[in-house]
C-alpha positions in Angstrom: 15.8 7.9 -8.2 12.7 6.4 -9.8 9.9 5.5 -7.4 6.7 3.6 -7.8 3.8 4.6 -5.6 0.9 2.2 -5.7 -2.2 1.9 -3.5 -5.5 0.1 -3.2 -8.4 2.2 -1.8 -11.9 1.2 -0.7 -13.5 4.6 -0.6 -10.8 7.0 -1.8 -8.9 8.0 1.3 -6.0 5.7 0.6 -5.7 7.0 -3.0 -5.5 10.5 -1.5 -2.7 9.5 0.8 -0.8 7.9 -2.1 -1.3 11.0 -4.3 0.0 13.2 -1.5 3.1 11.0 -1.0 3.7 11.0 -4.8 3.4 14.8 -5.0 5.7 15.3 -2.0 8.4 13.0 -3.6 8.1 14.8 -6.9 8.5 18.2 -5.2 11.7 16.8 -3.6 13.1 16.0 -7.1 12.3 12.3 -7.4 10.8 10.7 -10.5 7.5 9.1 -9.4 5.0 6.9 -11.1 1.6 6.7 -9.4 0.0 3.5 -10.6 -2.9 1.3 -9.4 -1.7 -2.1 -8.2 -3.6 -4.0 -10.9 -2.0 -1.9 -13.6 1.6 -2.6 -12.5 3.2 -5.0 -15.0 6.8 -4.8 -13.7 8.7 -3.2 -10.9 12.0 -3.6 -12.7 12.5 0.1 -13.7 12.0 1.3 -10.1 14.7 2.0 -7.5 12.1 1.9 -4.7 8.5 1.0 -4.2 5.9 2.5 -1.9 2.8 0.3 -1.5 -0.4 1.1 0.5 -3.8 -0.3 1.1 -7.0 0.5 2.9 -7.6 -1.8 5.8 -10.9 -3.5 5.5 -12.0 -6.1 8.1 -8.4 -6.1 9.4 -6.9 -6.9 6.1 -5.3 -5.2 3.1 -7.5 -4.9 0.0 -7.2 -7.8 -2.4 -5.6 -5.7 -5.1 -2.7 -4.7 -2.8 -2.4 -8.3 -1.5 -2.2 -9.5 -5.2 0.4 -6.9 -6.0 2.6 -8.1 -3.1 2.2 -11.7 -4.1 2.9 -11.1 -7.8 6.1 -9.1 -7.1 7.4 -10.5 -3.8 10.5 -12.0 -5.5 11.4 -8.8 -7.3 10.7 -6.7 -4.2 13.2 -8.6 -2.1 15.9 -6.7 -3.9 14.4 -3.2 -3.6 13.7 -0.9 -0.7 9.9 -1.0 0.0 7.9 1.3 2.2 4.3 0.4 3.1 1.4 2.2 4.5 -2.1 1.3 5.7 -5.1 3.5 6.0 -8.1 2.6 8.1 -10.2 3.5 11.1 -8.7 0.8 13.3 -5.3 0.1 11.7 -3.9 -3.4 11.3 -2.8 -5.7 14.1 1.0 -6.2 13.5 1.2 -9.3 15.6 -1.3 -11.6 13.9 0.3 -13.9 11.4 -2.5 -16.5 11.1 -4.0 -14.8 8.1 -1.8 -14.4 5.1 -3.9 -11.5 3.8 -2.9 -9.3 6.7 -0.1 -6.8 6.1 2.4 -8.2 8.6 2.9 -11.6 6.8 2.9 -9.9 3.4 5.7 -7.6 4.4 8.0 -10.4 5.8 8.7 -11.5 2.2 10.1 -8.2 1.0 12.7 -5.6 2.0 10.2 -3.4 3.9 12.0 -0.5 5.5 9.0 0.9 7.3 5.2 0.5 7.8 3.1 3.5 8.6 -0.6 3.6 9.5 -2.8 6.6 8.8 -6.3 7.1 10.2 -9.1 6.6 7.7 -11.8 9.0 6.8 -15.3 8.6 8.1 -18.0 9.5 5.6 -21.2 7.6 6.4 -22.6 8.3 2.9 -19.9 6.2 1.4 -20.4 3.2 3.6 -22.8 0.3 3.1 -25.0 -0.9 5.9 -22.6 -3.7 6.8 -19.7 -1.3 7.0 
């Protein structure tokens, strides 16, 4: 099985989660491509897709949102697993904002959404964050 693992990170924690997922899948015998969302040109060769994003101001990162928009038609026919990484998680009930993960995942064959806690490193944050 050929699996795409793609993730958009704000300060690196989400990339670390995506890398760990990819390594675990490879160790289990799967063929895995770990590619940034902006660098994915097609999802056609993949049997499954895992997409993740940092949660920033209650929304997925623009790169992950754009990935889901670009490939939503293709992802309807593939199993998709999603994950979010953030200090507060993502509200799953809010559908008023299309950039939030809930509405994005209603357009694809999402099997499961997992939320992982973020990493708190004050030296990486701006004053506003």
